[in-house]
C-alpha positions in Angstrom: 29.9 -10.6 -20.5 29.4 -7.5 -18.0 27.9 -8.4 -14.6 24.5 -7.0 -13.7 24.5 -3.6 -11.2 23.6 -4.1 -8.1 20.9 -1.5 -6.3 20.1 -1.3 -3.0 16.8 -1.4 -1.4 16.1 0.5 1.7 12.6 -0.7 2.8 10.3 0.0 6.0 8.9 -2.7 6.9 8.8 -6.7 6.8 5.4 -7.6 5.9 2.9 -7.7 2.9 0.8 -4.8 2.9 1.1 -1.6 0.2 4.3 -0.8 0.0 5.8 -4.0 0.9 3.7 -5.7 -2.3 5.2 -3.3 -4.9 8.7 -3.5 -4.1 8.5 -7.3 -4.3 6.3 -7.3 -7.4 8.9 -5.2 -8.8 12.2 -6.9 -7.6 11.0 -10.1 -8.9 10.8 -9.0 -12.3 14.0 -6.9 -12.7 16.0 -8.1 -16.0 18.2 -10.6 -13.8 20.7 -9.8 -16.4 20.7 -6.2 -15.8 20.0 -5.4 -12.5 20.6 -7.2 -8.9 18.5 -6.1 -6.6 19.4 -6.1 -2.6 16.6 -5.8 -0.1 17.8 -3.8 4.0 14.8 -4.8 6.1 14.3 -3.0 9.3 14.6 -4.8 12.5 13.3 -2.2 15.0 9.6 -3.9 16.0 8.7 -7.3 16.0 7.5 -8.1 12.3 6.7 -11.4 11.7 8.9 -11.9 9.0 6.5 -12.6 5.4 8.7 -10.3 2.9 11.9 -11.5 3.9 10.5 -15.3 3.4 8.8 -13.9 -0.2 11.7 -12.4 -0.9 14.3 -15.8 -0.1 11.2 -17.8 -2.0 12.2 -15.8 -5.0 16.1 -15.8 -4.7 16.5 -12.2 -3.6 19.2 -11.0 -1.4 18.3 -9.2 1.5 19.3 -8.3 4.9 17.7 -7.2 8.3 18.9 -4.0 10.4 18.5 -1.6 12.7 18.1 1.3 10.7 16.4 4.5 10.7 12.6 4.1 9.3 10.3 7.5 10.9 7.4 6.1 12.2 5.4 8.0 15.0 6.6 5.8 18.3 9.5 8.1 18.0 7.8 11.7 17.8 8.2 11.6 21.7 10.3 13.1 24.4 11.5 9.4 25.1 11.2 8.0 21.6 13.3 10.6 19.7 16.8 9.5 21.3 16.0 5.7 20.3 15.3 7.2 16.4 18.7 9.9 17.0 21.0 6.3 17.8 19.5 4.4 14.7 19.5 7.1 12.2 23.8 7.1 13.4 24.3 3.7 14.1 21.5 2.4 11.5 23.0 5.0 8.5 26.8 3.6 9.1 25.0 -0.2 8.5 23.8 1.3 4.7 26.9 2.6 4.4 28.9 -0.1 4.9 26.6 -2.8 3.2 26.4 -0.3 0.0 30.2 -0.4 -0.3 30.6 -4.5 0.3 28.0 -5.1 -2.1 29.6 -2.3 -4.6 25.7 -0.7 -5.0 25.5 1.8 -8.1 22.7 2.8 -6.9 20.2 3.7 -4.2 16.5 3.3 -4.8 14.5 4.2 -0.9 10.9 2.4 -1.0 9.0 4.8 1.0 9.5 8.1 2.5 9.9 7.1 5.9 12.9 4.7 5.4 16.4 7.6 5.5 19.0 5.3 5.7 19.5 4.8 2.2 19.2 8.7 1.7 22.5 9.6 3.8 23.6 6.3 2.6 23.8 7.6 -0.9 24.5 11.2 -0.4 28.1 10.2 1.7 28.7 7.4 -1.3 27.9 10.0 -4.0 25.6 7.6 -5.6 22.3 8.5 -7.2 19.3 7.9 -5.2 16.2 7.3 -6.0 13.2 8.1 -2.9 10.1 6.9 -3.5 7.3 7.5 -2.0 4.2 6.3 -1.1 3.3 8.6 1.3 0.5 11.2 1.9 1.3 12.8 4.6 -0.9 15.4 6.3 -0.2 15.6 10.3 1.8 16.7 12.2 2.7 20.0 10.0 6.8 19.6 10.8 6.8 16.0 10.0 5.2 16.7 6.6 7.1 19.8 5.6 10.5 17.6 7.2 9.9 14.8 5.3 9.6 17.0 2.3 12.8 19.0 3.2 14.4 15.4 3.5 13.1 14.3 -0.2 14.2 17.4 -2.0 17.5 17.4 -0.3 18.3 13.9 -1.3 17.1 12.6 -4.1 18.3 12.6 -7.3 14.8 11.2 -8.3 11.6 10.8 -6.7 9.0 8.4 -7.9 5.5 9.0 -6.9 3.0 6.6 -6.7 0.0 8.7 -8.0 -0.6 12.8 -9.0 -1.6 13.3 -5.6 1.1 12.5 -3.9 3.3 14.2 -6.6 0.9 17.6 -6.5 1.0 16.7 -1.7 5.0 16.9 -2.1 4.9 20.1 -4.3 3.6 22.1 -1.7 5.9 21.7 0.4 8.8 21.2 -1.8 8.1 23.2 -5.2 12.3 22.6 -6.0 11.3 19.2 -7.2 9.3 20.3 -9.4 11.3 19.1 -13.1 13.1 15.9 -11.1 9.8 14.3 -9.8 7.7 11.3 -12.0 4.3 9.8 -11.3 4.8 5.5 -11.9 1.6 4.2 -10.6 1.6 1.3 -8.7 0.9 -2.3 -10.4 -1.1 -5.3 -10.2 -0.5 -9.1 -11.8 -3.5 -9.2 -14.0 -3.1 -13.2 -14.1 -2.9 -13.0 -10.5 -6.1 -11.0 -9.3 -8.3 -12.3 -11.9 -11.6 -13.5 -12.7 -10.4 -16.8 -13.1 -9.8 -17.1 -9.4 -12.6 -18.7 -7.7 -13.7 -17.6 -4.1 -15.7 -19.8 -3.1 -14.1 -22.0 -0.9 -13.2 -18.9 1.4 -16.8 -18.2 1.4 -17.3 -21.5 3.1 -15.0 -21.1 5.2 -16.3 -17.7 6.6 -20.0 -19.3 6.1 -21.0 -17.0 3.6 -24.0 -17.7 1.6 -24.5 -17.9 -2.0 -26.8 -15.3 -1.8 -25.0 -13.3 0.6 -23.6 -9.7 -0.8 -20.0 -10.0 1.4 -18.2 -6.7 1.5 -14.8 -6.2 1.9 -12.3 -4.0 3.8 -8.7 -5.1 3.2 -5.2 -3.9 4.2 -3.5 -2.6 7.3 -5.9 -2.0 10.6 -5.4 2.0 11.8 -6.9 5.2 12.3 -6.5 6.9 9.0 -7.5 3.6 6.8 -10.7 4.4 8.0 -12.3 1.2 9.6 -14.8 2.7 11.7 -16.5 5.4 9.1 -17.0 1.7 7.4 -18.8 0.6 10.5 -21.2 3.6 10.9 -21.5 3.5 7.5 -22.4 -0.7 6.7 -24.4 -0.4 9.7 -26.6 2.2 7.9 -27.2 -0.5 4.4 -27.7 -3.6 7.3 -30.5 -2.4 8.1 -32.0 -2.5 4.6 -30.1 -5.9 3.2 -30.3 -8.3 5.6 -28.6 -10.8 3.4 -25.4 -8.1 3.6 -22.6 -9.4 5.6 -19.4 -7.6 6.4 -15.3 -8.5 6.8 -12.4 -6.7 8.1 -9.2 -8.5 6.1 -6.4 -7.4 7.5 -4.2 -6.7 11.5 -2.9 -3.7 13.8 0.9 -3.2 13.7 2.6 -5.3 16.1 1.3 -4.2 19.5 -1.9 -2.0 18.7 -4.1 -4.7 19.2 -6.5 -2.1 20.8 -7.0 -0.9 17.5 -8.5 -4.4 17.0 -10.3 -4.2 20.1 -12.1 -0.7 19.7 -13.3 -1.5 16.4 -14.6 -4.9 18.0 -16.3 -3.2 20.5 -18.4 -0.2 18.2 -19.1 -3.0 15.6 -20.8 -4.7 19.0 -22.4 -1.3 19.6 -23.6 -0.3 16.3 -25.6 -4.3 16.5 -23.4 -5.8 13.8 -21.2 -8.2 15.2 -23.6 -10.8 14.6 -22.5 -10.2 10.5 -18.6 -9.0 10.5 -15.6 -11.4 10.0 -12.1 -10.2 11.3 -10.0 -12.7 10.1 -6.9 -10.7 10.7 -4.0 -10.8 7.6 -4.9 -13.1 4.7 -2.0 -14.7 2.7 -3.9 -15.4 -0.3 -4.5 -12.3 -1.6 -6.3 -13.5 -4.7 -8.4 -15.3 -3.2 -9.7 -12.8 -1.0 -10.5 -10.8 -3.4 -12.8 -14.0 -5.4 -14.5 -13.9 -3.0 -16.0 -10.2 -2.1 -18.7 -8.8 -3.4 -17.9 -5.4 -3.2 -15.0 -3.5 -2.3 -14.8 -0.3 0.2 -11.2 1.5 0.8 -13.3 4.1 3.4 -9.7 5.8 4.7 -10.6 9.6 6.1 -8.0 10.4 5.1 -6.4 11.1 1.4 -4.9 7.3 0.0 -2.1 8.2 -1.8 -2.8 5.1 -4.0 -4.7 2.1 -2.6 -3.3 -0.7 -4.2 -5.9 -3.2 -3.1 -8.5 -0.8 -5.3 -6.7 -2.2 -8.5 -6.7 -5.9 -6.9 -10.3 -6.1 -6.9 -10.9 -4.0 -10.6 -8.6 -6.5 -12.0 -10.7 -9.4 -9.5 -13.7 -7.8 -11.5 -14.6 -6.4 -8.7 -16.6 -3.1 -7.8 -15.6 -0.7 -5.8 -16.3 2.0 -3.3 -13.5 4.6 -2.4 -13.5 7.5 -0.6 -13.7 10.8 -2.8 -9.4 12.1 -1.9 -5.9 11.0 -3.2 -5.2 8.3 -5.5 -9.1 6.6 -6.1 -9.5 9.6 -7.7 -7.2 8.3 -10.3 -7.9 5.1 -10.3 -11.7 4.9 -10.8 -13.4 6.1 -13.0 -16.7 7.0 -10.7 -19.9 5.4 -12.0 -18.1 3.1 -14.6 -15.7 0.8 -12.2 -16.9 1.9 -8.6 -18.4 4.8 -6.9 -16.9 7.6 -5.1 -18.6 8.7 -2.1 -18.0 11.6 1.1 -14.8 10.9 3.4 -17.0 12.8 5.8 -20.2 11.5 5.5 -20.8 7.7 5.9 -24.7 8.0 4.8 -22.9 8.7 1.3 -20.9 5.4 1.6 -24.6 3.3 3.0 -26.2 5.1 0.4 -23.4 3.2 -2.5 -23.5 0.1 -0.8 -27.5 -0.2 -0.8 -27.6 0.4 -4.5 -24.6 -2.1 -5.6 -26.4 -4.8 -2.5 -29.5 -4.2 -4.4 -28.0 -4.5 -8.4 -26.4 -7.2 -8.7 -26.3 -6.6 -12.9 -24.9 -3.1 -11.8 -22.1 -5.0 -9.7 -20.8 -7.3 -12.8 -20.6 -4.0 -15.2 -18.9 -1.5 -12.7 -16.7 -5.5 -12.2 -16.2 -6.2 -16.1 -15.0 -2.2 -16.8 -12.6 -2.4 -14.0 -11.4 -5.2 -15.1 -10.6 -3.4 -18.4 -9.1 -0.2 -17.0 -6.7 -2.4 -14.7 -5.5 -4.5 -17.6 -4.8 -0.8 -19.5 -3.8 1.3 -17.0 -2.2 -0.8 -13.7 -0.3 -3.7 -15.8 3.8 -4.9 -14.8 5.2 -4.2 -18.2 4.2 -0.8 -17.8 5.6 -0.2 -14.4 8.9 -2.4 -14.3 9.8 -0.8 -17.5 9.6 2.6 -16.3 11.7 1.3 -13.1 14.3 -0.1 -15.7 14.6 2.9 -17.3 14.7 5.6 -14.9 17.7 3.1 -13.3 19.6 3.5 -16.5 18.6 7.1 -17.2 20.2 7.9 -13.7 23.3 5.7 -14.2 24.3 6.4 -17.6 
């Protein structure tokens, strides 16, 4: 019997946010008789080890090592030498592990992780660069990433047409070796059958309250501050509106959360806000919400939380740029609003807060769209077919 082919997966974090979950769900579902995943996780910042625990529980082999991951903290005279050191020594480690594990293909998950690309080039292995980001600023870094992806990939997978188009602007040479594989959602795990009442009780949400949630990493471009301004406007008209910010900051950036909480105080909505931090049971979180909001002020590459909410039967409000333009059917499964006008988002919140029937209708149509377009069978099959094609 032919042994399974080893695929190396260098990844950029050890958490359980969007790209982490995409990787975890893919390697869990690969056909074990054909492919053996081996995941590489970084140690350059102090992670809690959420992804590594899930990989271990699933029986997926992983190694944590100091490898080069492009982060904003390195964009300084002090940070660059640290990145250069990781670039040199971390890439050597990726090469060593690739040889030791007899990897036949390297699949770099996110454009921020560079060791796999250089290792594949050195070892003459096929390399897939799985791009989850849509980098706009600073221009020099955006162009450098596009050049690296073009130069060091056998094939590029973009998670949306928006990401593909963005890469092609700076690297038109990628045309012909780039494909789109949408992120996927487990429509059994995220489902209208999941109950969220217990979590609502824990959060002291009354049955008549309308709970609006923002779920994901707290960062400048994710737009939590934009959401707070929109929510403050809508909350004045709808006393039943409550809001929850589910997610937390990058380790060491607690000031971001504190700034948001201070803004909520200034806007007079602090008593209607919940800050539970990261919550491991994402399906329960979605089931507890009445509305999901994705308020990103820069284009969202895809927005996993959008399809998770849709699969749960929850209507979505999202800023109208990037991936949500592809995942949301505006007016049918959710509402797309201006990324520059909090008042536009406030009006969408008021519309859905006022009309429970509309929320149910949009949620039901969202569930149908998630099942039709974003299921795992199509997602995993596309990657397995791509591996087979490159390896042949």
